[in-house]
VOFIDREN-400407 format. One record per residue (C-alpha): residue number from 1; x, z, y. Coordinates in steps of 0.1 Angstrom, whole numbers, plus 5000, padded with zeros to 4 digits. Layout:
<recs>
NUM	X	Z	Y
...
</recs>
This chain:
<recs>
1	3855	1123	2977
2	3881	1150	2992
3	3864	1167	2967
4	3871	1142	2935
5	3910	1145	2945
6	3914	1177	2945
7	3902	1180	2916
8	3922	1148	2901
9	3956	1163	2918
10	3950	1196	2893
11	3942	1178	2865
12	3968	1158	2867
13	3996	1185	2877
14	3979	1208	2845
15	3984	1179	2819
16	4022	1175	2832
17	4030	1206	2833
18	4018	1213	2796
19	4033	1185	2777
20	4067	1185	2802
21	4083	1205	2772
22	4070	1183	2748
23	4067	1145	2754
24	4097	1120	2748
25	4114	1107	2781
26	4094	1079	2783
27	4060	1101	2791
28	4078	1118	2816
29	4093	1087	2831
30	4058	1076	2840
31	4042	1110	2847
32	4063	1114	2881
33	4057	1084	2887
34	4023	1085	2889
35	4030	1123	2904
36	4049	1101	2936
37	4015	1078	2939
38	3992	1102	2944
39	4018	1118	2970
40	4017	1086	2987
41	3975	1086	2984
42	3980	1119	2999
43	4003	1110	3027
44	3978	1082	3036
45	3950	1104	3039
46	3969	1129	3062
47	3978	1102	3085
48	3945	1088	3088
49	3936	1123	3095
50	3960	1127	3122
51	3955	1094	3132
52	3915	1098	3140
53	3921	1131	3154
54	3953	1127	3184
55	3951	1088	3187
56	3916	1075	3185
57	3904	1111	3192
58	3882	1116	3167
59	3867	1149	3164
60	3870	1160	3127
61	3876	1196	3123
62	3859	1203	3086
63	3881	1170	3075
64	3915	1187	3087
65	3909	1218	3074
66	3898	1204	3041
67	3930	1183	3042
68	3955	1216	3055
69	3940	1231	3019
70	3949	1204	2998
71	3985	1201	3009
72	3996	1235	3004
73	3978	1234	2970
74	4000	1203	2966
75	4032	1219	2974
76	4026	1245	2955
77	4014	1222	2922
78	4051	1206	2928
79	4071	1232	2936
80	4059	1239	2899
81	4073	1201	2883
82	4099	1203	2903
83	4113	1237	2883
84	4096	1226	2847
85	4119	1191	2852
86	4151	1212	2865
87	4148	1239	2835
88	4131	1219	2804
89	4136	1182	2813
90	4172	1183	2817
91	4185	1198	2784
92	4166	1162	2777
93	4183	1143	2796
94	4216	1151	2791
95	4223	1119	2770
96	4213	1101	2796
97	4225	1113	2828
98	4217	1080	2849
99	4176	1082	2839
100	4180	1116	2850
101	4193	1111	2887
102	4169	1086	2889
103	4142	1113	2883
104	4158	1133	2905
105	4152	1112	2931
106	4117	1099	2929
107	4113	1138	2931
108	4133	1143	2964
109	4117	1112	2975
110	4079	1131	2969
111	4091	1160	2981
112	4105	1149	3016
113	4073	1131	3020
114	4053	1166	3013
115	4076	1184	3037
116	4067	1157	3065
117	4028	1162	3054
118	4032	1198	3059
119	4045	1199	3091
120	4026	1174	3102
121	3993	1199	3088
122	4013	1228	3112
123	4016	1209	3140
124	3979	1201	3139
125	3970	1241	3134
126	3992	1248	3163
127	3975	1222	3183
128	3940	1238	3172
129	3952	1271	3181
130	3964	1260	3213
131	3929	1250	3221
132	3910	1276	3209
133	3936	1306	3232
134	3935	1280	3261
135	3902	1286	3265
136	3902	1321	3255
137	3924	1326	3287
138	3948	1340	3260
139	3979	1327	3280
140	4004	1346	3255
141	3993	1333	3221
142	3991	1297	3240
143	4023	1302	3250
144	4037	1312	3217
145	4019	1286	3202
146	4031	1258	3224
147	4068	1268	3218
148	4064	1270	3178
149	4054	1235	3186
150	4080	1221	3204
151	4100	1241	3176
152	4088	1219	3150
153	4084	1184	3169
154	4122	1194	3173
155	4130	1198	3141
156	4113	1162	3125
157	4143	1141	3114
158	4152	1110	3094
159	4138	1078	3092
160	4099	1078	3098
161	4074	1051	3088
162	4054	1035	3116
163	4022	1046	3115
164	4043	1085	3113
165	4060	1077	3141
166	4025	1067	3163
167	4009	1101	3149
168	4037	1117	3159
169	4039	1106	3192
170	4002	1112	3198
171	4009	1148	3190
172	4038	1150	3214
173	4017	1136	3241
174	3991	1162	3238
175	4011	1196	3230
176	4032	1181	3269
177	3992	1177	3283
178	3985	1213	3268
179	4014	1228	3283
180	4008	1214	3322
181	3974	1224	3317
182	3987	1258	3307
183	4010	1259	3335
184	3983	1245	3357
185	3961	1274	3351
186	3992	1300	3350
187	3997	1288	3386
188	3965	1290	3396
189	3955	1324	3386
190	3985	1335	3406
191	3974	1313	3440
192	3941	1328	3435
193	3953	1363	3436
194	3983	1364	3458
195	3975	1341	3494
196	3996	1333	3522
197	3979	1327	3554
198	4005	1309	3578
199	4010	1302	3609
200	4005	1257	3619
201	4035	1234	3609
202	4061	1234	3638
203	4054	1276	3644
204	4077	1301	3638
205	4080	1342	3646
206	4083	1337	3676
207	4051	1316	3685
208	4034	1320	3652
209	3999	1350	3662
210	4002	1363	3633
211	4007	1358	3593
212	3988	1376	3564
213	3995	1379	3527
214	3964	1390	3508
215	3968	1407	3473
216	3939	1412	3446
217	3942	1450	3440
218	3919	1455	3410
219	3931	1470	3379
220	3916	1443	3357
221	3935	1418	3378
222	3966	1435	3376
223	3966	1439	3336
224	3955	1401	3335
225	3985	1391	3355
226	4006	1415	3337
227	3999	1400	3308
228	4005	1367	3318
229	4038	1374	3332
230	4056	1362	3301
231	4043	1333	3295
232	4046	1324	3335
233	4085	1336	3332
234	4089	1315	3300
235	4076	1282	3314
236	4092	1287	3347
237	4064	1289	3368
238	4071	1327	3373
239	4109	1318	3388
240	4090	1289	3411
241	4067	1311	3424
242	4089	1342	3427
243	4112	1316	3448
244	4085	1298	3472
245	4072	1334	3476
246	4104	1352	3490
247	4110	1322	3510
248	4079	1330	3531
249	4088	1361	3524
250	4121	1363	3545
251	4112	1335	3566
252	4074	1348	3582
253	4072	1382	3577
254	4111	1399	3579
255	4124	1374	3608
256	4090	1380	3622
257	4099	1422	3621
258	4131	1422	3628
259	4126	1410	3663
260	4096	1437	3670
261	4065	1422	3650
262	4035	1449	3645
263	4031	1453	3607
264	3993	1461	3601
265	3983	1470	3564
266	3947	1470	3555
267	3932	1477	3520
268	3898	1459	3516
269	3872	1475	3488
270	3837	1463	3498
271	3807	1450	3475
272	3813	1416	3490
273	3846	1406	3480
274	3867	1413	3455
275	3892	1444	3460
276	3927	1431	3477
277	3953	1450	3497
278	3959	1430	3529
279	3991	1426	3548
280	3995	1416	3586
281	4024	1409	3605
282	4015	1404	3640
283	4031	1382	3670
284	4066	1398	3678
285	4059	1420	3718
286	4071	1403	3749
287	4090	1435	3754
288	4116	1428	3728
289	4139	1457	3744
290	4118	1484	3733
291	4127	1476	3695
292	4147	1498	3680
293	4164	1501	3647
294	4145	1527	3636
295	4111	1512	3646
296	4125	1474	3625
297	4138	1496	3594
298	4102	1517	3589
299	4080	1488	3592
300	4102	1472	3569
301	4100	1493	3549
302	4060	1492	3551
303	4059	1460	3535
304	4084	1461	3503
305	4066	1493	3494
306	4034	1483	3497
307	4042	1451	3477
308	4054	1465	3449
309	4025	1486	3450
310	4004	1459	3446
311	4021	1431	3429
312	4051	1429	3424
313	4059	1466	3406
314	4043	1450	3380
315	4066	1448	3348
316	4080	1418	3327
317	4090	1424	3292
318	4120	1416	3288
319	4142	1401	3259
320	4167	1423	3253
321	4164	1462	3247
322	4167	1475	3281
323	4130	1476	3281
324	4106	1459	3308
325	4116	1445	3344
326	4094	1451	3375
327	4092	1414	3394
328	4105	1432	3423
329	4140	1434	3406
330	4134	1397	3398
331	4126	1391	3433
332	4160	1407	3446
333	4178	1385	3424
334	4170	1355	3438
335	4163	1366	3482
336	4179	1399	3480
337	4219	1387	3495
338	4197	1360	3519
339	4177	1392	3530
340	4207	1419	3533
341	4221	1387	3554
342	4196	1386	3582
343	4189	1419	3585
344	4225	1422	3597
345	4230	1392	3615
346	4197	1395	3640
347	4193	1440	3632
348	4223	1458	3628
349	4247	1439	3640
350	4224	1443	3676
351	4233	1482	3671
352	4273	1480	3672
353	4281	1495	3704
354	4301	1482	3733
355	4314	1509	3747
356	4333	1536	3732
357	4311	1560	3748
358	4277	1547	3727
359	4303	1546	3701
360	4299	1587	3695
361	4263	1583	3687
362	4267	1558	3665
363	4258	1579	3629
364	4219	1581	3641
365	4222	1543	3629
366	4247	1546	3595
367	4221	1576	3586
368	4190	1549	3594
369	4208	1525	3576
370	4219	1542	3548
371	4180	1557	3538
372	4169	1526	3544
373	4192	1511	3517
374	4182	1543	3491
375	4140	1531	3497
376	4154	1493	3487
377	4174	1504	3460
378	4148	1530	3447
379	4123	1499	3446
380	4146	1482	3428
381	4152	1452	3454
382	4189	1460	3456
383	4206	1477	3428
384	4226	1511	3431
385	4260	1491	3433
386	4252	1466	3461
387	4271	1486	3494
388	4263	1452	3513
389	4241	1474	3543
390	4264	1501	3538
391	4302	1485	3544
392	4283	1466	3573
393	4278	1502	3592
394	4306	1519	3580
395	4328	1497	3593
396	4322	1501	3626
397	4356	1504	3639
398	4362	1469	3637
399	4335	1457	3644
400	4333	1475	3674
401	4367	1461	3684
402	4352	1425	3672
403	4322	1428	3694
404	4344	1435	3725
405	4367	1405	3719
406	4336	1385	3711
407	4320	1398	3748
408	4350	1390	3766
409	4356	1353	3748
410	4321	1344	3761
411	4322	1363	3801
412	4357	1350	3797
413	4341	1311	3789
414	4314	1312	3813
415	4338	1324	3843
416	4359	1295	3829
417	4334	1270	3836
418	4322	1282	3869
419	4325	1269	3900
420	4357	1272	3916
421	4350	1270	3952
422	4338	1302	3953
423	4367	1320	3973
424	4374	1360	3978
425	4402	1364	4000
426	4438	1383	3986
427	4456	1405	4011
428	4494	1408	3999
429	4487	1447	4008
430	4460	1448	3987
431	4472	1424	3960
432	4446	1436	3934
433	4414	1439	3955
434	4386	1454	3939
435	4401	1464	3908
436	4418	1493	3927
437	4385	1504	3932
438	4377	1505	3896
439	4404	1531	3884
440	4429	1506	3877
441	4457	1523	3895
442	4484	1503	3914
443	4517	1490	3910
444	4549	1496	3933
445	4532	1517	3956
446	4549	1536	3981
447	4550	1569	3965
448	4570	1550	3938
449	4594	1528	3959
450	4606	1564	3976
451	4609	1579	3944
452	4631	1553	3935
453	4649	1557	3972
454	4661	1590	3967
455	4672	1581	3925
456	4709	1587	3922
457	4716	1562	3897
458	4691	1532	3912
459	4715	1508	3922
460	4728	1502	3953
461	4715	1467	3963
462	4677	1464	3974
463	4653	1441	3970
464	4630	1428	3992
465	4600	1451	3998
466	4582	1416	3989
467	4598	1410	3959
468	4565	1420	3940
469	4542	1412	3965
470	4510	1382	3962
471	4513	1367	3993
472	4476	1369	4013
473	4456	1341	4005
474	4421	1326	3987
475	4416	1329	3949
476	4387	1317	3936
477	4362	1348	3923
478	4357	1336	3891
479	4396	1343	3884
480	4394	1380	3902
481	4366	1386	3876
482	4387	1370	3853
483	4420	1394	3858
484	4394	1424	3863
485	4379	1413	3822
486	4419	1417	3815
487	4423	1449	3831
488	4389	1466	3815
489	4397	1456	3778
490	4434	1472	3781
491	4417	1505	3794
492	4391	1499	3768
493	4426	1492	3738
494	4437	1526	3752
495	4418	1551	3744
496	4402	1530	3714
497	4417	1532	3681
498	4453	1517	3666
499	4433	1485	3653
500	4408	1478	3680
501	4437	1478	3701
502	4458	1455	3686
503	4427	1427	3683
504	4416	1435	3719
505	4459	1436	3728
506	4456	1399	3718
507	4421	1391	3727
508	4434	1395	3763
509	4464	1368	3756
510	4441	1346	3742
511	4418	1348	3768
512	4448	1339	3795
513	4456	1308	3767
514	4420	1300	3772
515	4425	1301	3812
516	4450	1271	3809
517	4431	1252	3782
518	4395	1253	3797
519	4398	1249	3834
520	4422	1222	3834
521	4399	1202	3819
522	4365	1218	3824
523	4373	1207	3861
524	4392	1178	3861
525	4372	1157	3882
526	4371	1187	3909
527	4412	1190	3905
528	4416	1150	3909
529	4395	1143	3939
530	4388	1176	3956
531	4422	1186	3976
532	4404	1224	3985
533	4401	1230	3946
534	4436	1214	3937
535	4445	1245	3960
536	4426	1274	3946
537	4436	1262	3915
538	4470	1264	3924
539	4463	1298	3935
540	4448	1311	3911
541	4473	1303	3886
542	4500	1321	3906
543	4478	1349	3912
544	4473	1354	3873
545	4511	1348	3868
546	4517	1375	3895
547	4498	1401	3880
548	4509	1391	3847
549	4547	1400	3850
550	4539	1440	3852
551	4502	1438	3834
552	4519	1450	3800
553	4539	1475	3815
554	4511	1490	3830
555	4494	1499	3797
556	4521	1504	3777
557	4525	1535	3774
558	4485	1545	3773
559	4481	1525	3739
560	4483	1537	3703
561	4517	1546	3692
562	4525	1510	3669
563	4518	1487	3703
564	4540	1515	3724
565	4568	1510	3704
566	4573	1472	3710
567	4573	1455	3743
568	4537	1449	3748
569	4543	1420	3775
570	4525	1386	3788
571	4558	1376	3806
572	4561	1344	3781
573	4526	1331	3798
574	4539	1334	3832
575	4556	1303	3832
576	4530	1285	3822
577	4510	1295	3844
578	4530	1285	3869
579	4537	1253	3864
580	4503	1244	3856
581	4493	1254	3892
582	4522	1241	3907
583	4519	1206	3883
584	4484	1204	3897
585	4488	1209	3930
586	4520	1182	3931
587	4494	1161	3919
588	4472	1165	3944
589	4495	1163	3970
590	4513	1126	3958
591	4475	1116	3959
592	4471	1123	3995
593	4505	1106	4003
594	4496	1078	3990
595	4466	1076	4008
596	4482	1089	4041
597	4506	1056	4039
598	4477	1034	4028
599	4455	1041	4060
600	4492	1030	4079
601	4494	0991	4055
602	4463	0981	4082
603	4488	0986	4110
604	4504	0953	4105
605	4538	0969	4099
606	4534	0975	4142
607	4545	0939	4148
608	4532	0925	4179
609	4509	0953	4192
610	4504	0938	4222
611	4481	0917	4210
612	4446	0930	4212
613	4435	0927	4174
614	4472	0938	4165
615	4469	0970	4190
616	4433	0982	4175
617	4443	0977	4144
618	4475	1002	4148
619	4455	1027	4171
620	4425	1030	4136
621	4455	1035	4107
622	4468	1058	4131
623	4438	1080	4138
624	4423	1077	4102
625	4456	1093	4098
626	4454	1122	4118
627	4419	1130	4110
628	4431	1126	4072
629	4457	1153	4084
630	4433	1174	4103
631	4409	1177	4070
632	4437	1189	4052
633	4448	1207	4075
634	4411	1229	4077
635	4406	1229	4038
636	4439	1239	4025
637	4445	1274	4049
638	4431	1293	4015
639	4469	1288	4002
640	4496	1310	4012
641	4509	1299	4045
642	4544	1294	4034
643	4533	1270	4010
644	4504	1256	4033
645	4526	1248	4058
646	4555	1233	4036
647	4520	1210	4021
648	4516	1196	4055
649	4549	1191	4067
650	4557	1168	4037
651	4527	1144	4043
652	4532	1143	4079
653	4569	1143	4070
654	4561	1114	4050
655	4537	1095	4072
656	4565	1092	4103
657	4591	1085	4082
658	4567	1057	4071
659	4561	1044	4106
660	4598	1043	4113
661	4606	1024	4084
662	4579	0998	4107
663	4599	1000	4138
664	4631	1001	4128
665	4631	0971	4110
666	4615	0949	4140
667	4637	0924	4147
668	4618	0917	4186
669	4601	0941	4202
670	4594	0930	4234
671	4584	0953	4271
672	4549	0953	4260
673	4548	0961	4225
674	4575	0991	4236
675	4545	1001	4259
676	4522	1003	4237
677	4540	1018	4203
678	4552	1047	4227
679	4521	1054	4232
680	4507	1055	4194
681	4532	1073	4190
682	4529	1094	4218
683	4495	1102	4205
684	4504	1111	4169
685	4534	1139	4186
686	4504	1154	4208
687	4475	1154	4178
688	4499	1166	4150
689	4505	1196	4158
690	4463	1203	4160
691	4464	1191	4119
692	4484	1222	4114
693	4460	1252	4113
694	4474	1286	4108
695	4460	1304	4076
696	4454	1338	4075
697	4475	1361	4073
698	4501	1340	4095
699	4520	1359	4118
700	4536	1331	4139
701	4505	1315	4151
702	4504	1277	4161
703	4538	1265	4142
704	4570	1247	4153
705	4568	1214	4137
706	4603	1207	4131
707	4608	1235	4113
708	4579	1224	4087
709	4588	1186	4096
710	4619	1171	4086
711	4619	1140	4101
712	4599	1155	4134
713	4632	1151	4159
714	4643	1122	4150
715	4605	1108	4155
716	4608	1119	4187
717	4640	1103	4193
718	4626	1074	4181
719	4595	1076	4209
720	4625	1085	4234
721	4637	1048	4229
722	4606	1030	4228
723	4608	1046	4267
724	4642	1044	4273
725	4665	1022	4289
726	4703	1012	4284
727	4717	1040	4301
728	4696	1066	4283
729	4703	1053	4250
730	4739	1055	4260
731	4739	1088	4273
732	4716	1103	4241
733	4736	1092	4220
734	4777	1106	4238
735	4797	1091	4217
736	4781	1099	4185
737	4777	1140	4198
738	4748	1136	4214
739	4709	1146	4198
740	4707	1106	4191
741	4732	1107	4168
742	4722	1134	4151
743	4688	1116	4139
744	4700	1083	4137
745	4732	1063	4124
746	4751	1039	4147
747	4735	1010	4128
748	4704	1018	4130
749	4707	1025	4170
750	4721	0991	4172
751	4693	0974	4153
752	4664	0990	4178
753	4686	0983	4208
754	4690	0944	4198
755	4656	0944	4193
756	4644	0961	4229
757	4666	0946	4248
758	4676	0911	4256
759	4716	0897	4246
760	4731	0909	4282
761	4760	0919	4289
762	4751	0952	4298
763	4737	0957	4263
764	4765	0941	4244
765	4787	0972	4261
766	4763	0998	4248
767	4764	0983	4218
768	4800	0984	4223
769	4800	1028	4230
770	4777	1033	4199
771	4793	1031	4163
</recs>
């Protein structure tokens, strides 16, 4: 049937061409109509053939090839007809433009139909080529055919009949399936020749036993891979594979080598297995201190060289004129930034010196890093313009200062969050404590004082020898270490560069500012509930403030020039520290005062103490009061003597003032009540001095309470009144000149007399004398 159709088509077109120059226009119209009809018949046959191939999956290779030849022949004959019509028939139809337009339109429709048929036949040819090349593992040809087929599919435009759309959809689906199969084959080819043996899920480079990378090393395999790289890259398979490869390489090899992993490269060339290279990274040694920069960089270089030699050194054809590109460069474009950052953060950062002595030997690190960087450039993992590693190690002065400051902040934070109650004694004649032994020098030594005395220009008004002395007290060990840290850093600044000196100086300031923020917050509960901790914090703040007065002056002449030209001082932090310590201790004092006054509330106002229950309550309240005072007297011996006596005196004074206010407002005090009140108050007088424990460094020994308790003499006068008669009271008043008049007002004495004594002429006479 197909042969008959071909012969018919050829004879028909020949007849048209032979008679085109001499027939009338009616005959031309009839011929074109017959030609269009013939094209439609051909379209049906093409559709049926493709329908069977890609929709009904009917194998008909010979029919497809025959149909392809017929379509090409018909296209050639249609082109001849179109040329003859354009050249010869147009001149005969110039009298009727409308008829010519009609003929041209019919011819264009036929041409468009044939063009679609030609596209369909070409698509069929490309699909056949894809199948053939894919079966023969000619992946480059397969990829080119798929690319050409996708281009043809994108060119099909315009309104298409329903049956043509169905065929195109089937061809598209077939193209997608073949493309995915190609990608799957390429991916499988990579996986067969590049295999990872990774630790189980959840394990990292610190817990894994080992990580293995096997790369096929056979020359034939390498050649096949090299030919497959171009289609793999175009189809997006190779970029994905390189991304996965790079991620595993960084996580399981580079990271493990940096922490001390051991590298083993083994070449397998036995008869039982394909030639391959196995790169193994063993678990890091437990002794991390044995890891050196040279060993890490050498191991990394060995791994890079092995991978480049057997896999990543293979070249990928490039689209531009720059020639082929090795896979190592492509891998570098994907992971080099992360790789260099990993090496810097986890390897080079640990080589930064922590002292000026170590800084002198840092040149070895620079040389080793430069060698490693040159190796990476030679392997094309990074470009020659990439200076990330060298910029880092050449910036050693800034890194050195930054590390010092970072270490200082870490040490300071550890000290600020450590226990406050671990304390050490600071004496007024040795305020720096262990700092002097570290070679930081003294301020205000006897030698300097004598020199000032001989200075004829010195002021005639002499300061007290105690002006710049820190009073003897206890401070926290952590605070002393914090000050030692500051002295050590300033000593480093004095011997360092200008840039590091600036950075270290402001770090020291930040450390003291951090003290003001962290300690009150981190130790808030202890400062609120433990009186000794509050006292130590008070001492710590005053201790730091004391040294900050002269800390900048001690080092200003030793610092680099720009800092010597300005005022290097910490004086602005002194009021802040003093206020911080003082306010904390005052809050503690108020809380203790409220607790002492709360104890006296259980005494029922000392009214009617002759009643056994009332007396017991009053006695219990006073015992509790004295017990609290004795406890505070023991734990507050850490304070400087002057602060200790003032604090204890203030609390005792508040307590006795509260007791006196209760008693002096009583309207009736019986003889028994007075006797019992005298007994109760006498216990206070007897036991109160025991509450005052002489703090360390106090030359006075046992204190005289009237010096530290404002109302102590008044309290003792009240004790005398409770046990005195009218005559004794009058004598102690002595017309307003006696000791009683020095402590009590006339109205207070009269109130006590009225409460203690009955209304008699003698009482009236005594009251008359009290004015």
